[in-house]
SEMAR-885275 format. One record per atom (N, C-alpha, C): atom name; residue number from 0; residue in one letter; z, y, x; chain. Coordinates in steps of 0.1 Angstrom, whole numbers. Example, Ala and Ser with C-alpha at 12.3 -4.5 7.8 and 13.67 -1.06 7.14 Angstrom:
REM residues 2
   name   resi   resn       Z       Y       X   chain
      N      0      A      78     -57     132       A
     CA      0      A      78     -45     123       A
      C      0      A      78     -33     132       A
      N      1      S      71     -22     128       A
     CA      1      S      71     -11     137       A
      C      1      S      79       0     129       A
END
This chain:
REM residues 67
   name   resi   resn       Z       Y       X   chain
      N      0      M    -478     800     383       A
     CA      0      M    -474     791     381       A
      C      0      M    -477     780     400       A
      N      1      R    -478     768     406       A
     CA      1      R    -476     761     417       A
      C      1      R    -472     747     411       A
      N      2      V    -484     737     417       A
     CA      2      V    -488     729     416       A
      C      2      V    -475     721     423       A
      N      3      S    -469     712     418       A
     CA      3      S    -453     705     428       A
      C      3      S    -455     694     429       A
      N      4      G    -470     687     420       A
     CA      4      G    -466     669     421       A
      C      4      G    -479     659     409       A
      N      5      L    -484     654     412       A
     CA      5      L    -490     651     399       A
      C      5      L    -487     639     397       A
      N      6      L    -482     630     381       A
     CA      6      L    -478     622     375       A
      C      6      L    -485     610     379       A
      N      7      E    -497     608     373       A
     CA      7      E    -506     595     379       A
      C      7      E    -520     604     382       A
      N      8      A    -534     603     390       A
     CA      8      A    -542     600     390       A
      C      8      A    -552     591     384       A
      N      9      A    -567     594     376       A
     CA      9      A    -576     578     380       A
      C      9      A    -584     580     379       A
      N     10      V    -595     566     386       A
     CA     10      V    -606     569     394       A
      C     10      V    -611     559     386       A
      N     11      Y    -629     562     383       A
     CA     11      Y    -637     557     380       A
      C     11      Y    -644     544     392       A
      N     12      G    -649     538     390       A
     CA     12      G    -661     537     388       A
      C     12      G    -671     517     393       A
      N     13      A    -680     516     396       A
     CA     13      A    -679     501     387       A
      C     13      A    -683     488     400       A
      N     14      D    -669     485     412       A
     CA     14      D    -666     477     412       A
      C     14      D    -642     477     422       A
      N     15      I    -646     479     411       A
     CA     15      I    -628     474     414       A
      C     15      I    -624     471     423       A
      N     16      T    -626     457     430       A
     CA     16      T    -623     453     438       A
      C     16      T    -623     465     453       A
      N     17      A    -634     465     451       A
     CA     17      A    -633     477     468       A
      C     17      A    -631     489     465       A
      N     18      L    -630     491     451       A
     CA     18      L    -611     509     452       A
      C     18      L    -605     501     449       A
      N     19      E    -600     493     454       A
     CA     19      E    -586     487     458       A
      C     19      E    -589     482     467       A
      N     20      R    -595     478     474       A
     CA     20      R    -596     473     493       A
      C     20      R    -589     488     496       A
      N     21      F    -605     503     491       A
     CA     21      F    -602     510     501       A
      C     21      F    -588     520     500       A
      N     22      Y    -585     514     487       A
     CA     22      Y    -571     525     484       A
      C     22      Y    -561     518     495       A
      N     23      V    -561     507     493       A
     CA     23      V    -550     503     505       A
      C     23      V    -556     503     518       A
      N     24      D    -566     499     518       A
     CA     24      D    -568     503     533       A
      C     24      D    -566     516     535       A
      N     25      V    -572     519     538       A
     CA     25      V    -575     536     541       A
      C     25      V    -566     545     546       A
      N     26      F    -555     549     528       A
     CA     26      F    -546     554     523       A
      C     26      F    -528     543     524       A
      N     27      G    -532     533     522       A
     CA     27      G    -520     522     523       A
      C     27      G    -515     524     507       A
      N     28      L    -520     522     500       A
     CA     28      L    -513     527     486       A
      C     28      L    -505     515     479       A
      N     29      E    -501     506     477       A
     CA     29      E    -500     495     469       A
      C     29      E    -500     488     455       A
      N     30      P    -511     480     454       A
     CA     30      P    -502     472     443       A
      C     30      P    -501     476     437       A
      N     31      V    -492     473     421       A
     CA     31      V    -482     472     417       A
      C     31      V    -484     466     402       A
      N     32      A    -495     469     392       A
     CA     32      A    -500     460     383       A
      C     32      A    -519     463     381       A
      N     33      R    -519     449     377       A
     CA     33      R    -536     449     372       A
      C     33      R    -537     442     360       A
      N     34      T    -548     443     353       A
     CA     34      T    -549     440     341       A
      C     34      T    -572     432     350       A
      N     35      E    -568     421     350       A
     CA     35      E    -580     415     361       A
      C     35      E    -598     420     351       A
      N     36      G    -605     428     361       A
     CA     36      G    -616     431     363       A
      C     36      G    -617     448     351       A
      N     37      R    -602     448     347       A
     CA     37      R    -603     460     344       A
      C     37      R    -603     472     353       A
      N     38      T    -582     475     353       A
     CA     38      T    -575     481     364       A
      C     38      T    -574     469     375       A
      N     39      V    -568     486     382       A
     CA     39      V    -553     482     387       A
      C     39      V    -547     495     390       A
      N     40      V    -529     495     388       A
     CA     40      V    -526     502     395       A
      C     40      V    -520     508     408       A
      N     41      L    -521     518     415       A
     CA     41      L    -514     516     429       A
      C     41      L    -504     525     428       A
      N     42      R    -489     515     437       A
     CA     42      R    -490     529     439       A
      C     42      R    -486     544     453       A
      N     43      A    -485     557     449       A
     CA     43      A    -482     566     458       A
      C     43      A    -474     576     456       A
      N     44      G    -468     570     465       A
     CA     44      G    -452     575     460       A
      C     44      G    -446     576     453       A
      N     45      R    -441     586     440       A
     CA     45      R    -437     591     437       A
      C     45      R    -450     587     423       A
      N     46      S    -459     587     426       A
     CA     46      S    -474     588     411       A
      C     46      S    -482     575     414       A
      N     47      A    -488     581     410       A
     CA     47      A    -500     565     405       A
      C     47      A    -509     568     406       A
      N     48      V    -521     560     413       A
     CA     48      V    -536     559     410       A
      C     48      V    -539     548     400       A
      N     49      I    -553     550     392       A
     CA     49      I    -551     540     388       A
      C     49      I    -559     542     387       A
      N     50      L    -568     524     387       A
     CA     50      L    -590     522     391       A
      C     50      L    -588     521     382       A
      N     51      F    -598     518     372       A
     CA     51      F    -608     515     359       A
      C     51      F    -616     518     369       A
      N     52      M    -627     508     362       A
     CA     52      M    -641     499     358       A
      C     52      M    -646     501     350       A
      N     53      R    -660     510     352       A
     CA     53      R    -665     520     340       A
      C     53      R    -673     508     339       A
      N     54      R    -676     500     342       A
     CA     54      R    -682     496     323       A
      C     54      R    -667     490     309       A
      N     55      T    -659     495     316       A
     CA     55      T    -650     487     308       A
      C     55      T    -652     503     296       A
      N     56      M    -650     509     299       A
     CA     56      M    -647     529     295       A
      C     56      M    -658     529     277       A
      N     57      P    -647     531     270       A
     CA     57      P    -656     533     256       A
      C     57      P    -670     539     261       A
      N     58      S    -682     537     248       A
     CA     58      S    -690     546     251       A
      C     58      S    -686     558     243       A
      N     59      A    -687     563     240       A
     CA     59      A    -678     578     235       A
      C     59      A    -677     584     251       A
      N     60      H    -676     582     260       A
     CA     60      H    -667     584     274       A
      C     60      H    -680     584     273       A
      N     61      A    -695     584     272       A
     CA     61      A    -708     583     275       A
      C     61      A    -712     600     281       A
      N     62      G    -707     605     280       A
     CA     62      G    -713     624     280       A
      C     62      G    -699     628     297       A
      N     63      C    -692     623     298       A
     CA     63      C    -685     629     305       A
      C     63      C    -690     623     322       A
      N     64      P    -689     629     327       A
     CA     64      P    -696     627     347       A
      C     64      P    -682     615     354       A
      N     65      C    -675     612     347       A
     CA     65      C    -670     604     351       A
      C     65      C    -677     586     347       A
      N     66      G    -685     582     344       A
     CA     66      G    -695     571     331       A
      C     66      G    -702     579     335       A
END
């Protein structure tokens, strides 16, 4: 089986503004939605990249490599 595409990908970080600037400036992604200080959704062709503030993650994710 070969992967033919992705619906979405999630990226976690401590500075949502810097994350957004990086993905917009470097990859040319288009911001399409945001929850101020928590998430930003970027259009990547027919897919989406969702940026999350690390500090907004529930403590249940404490052992996750993303947090």
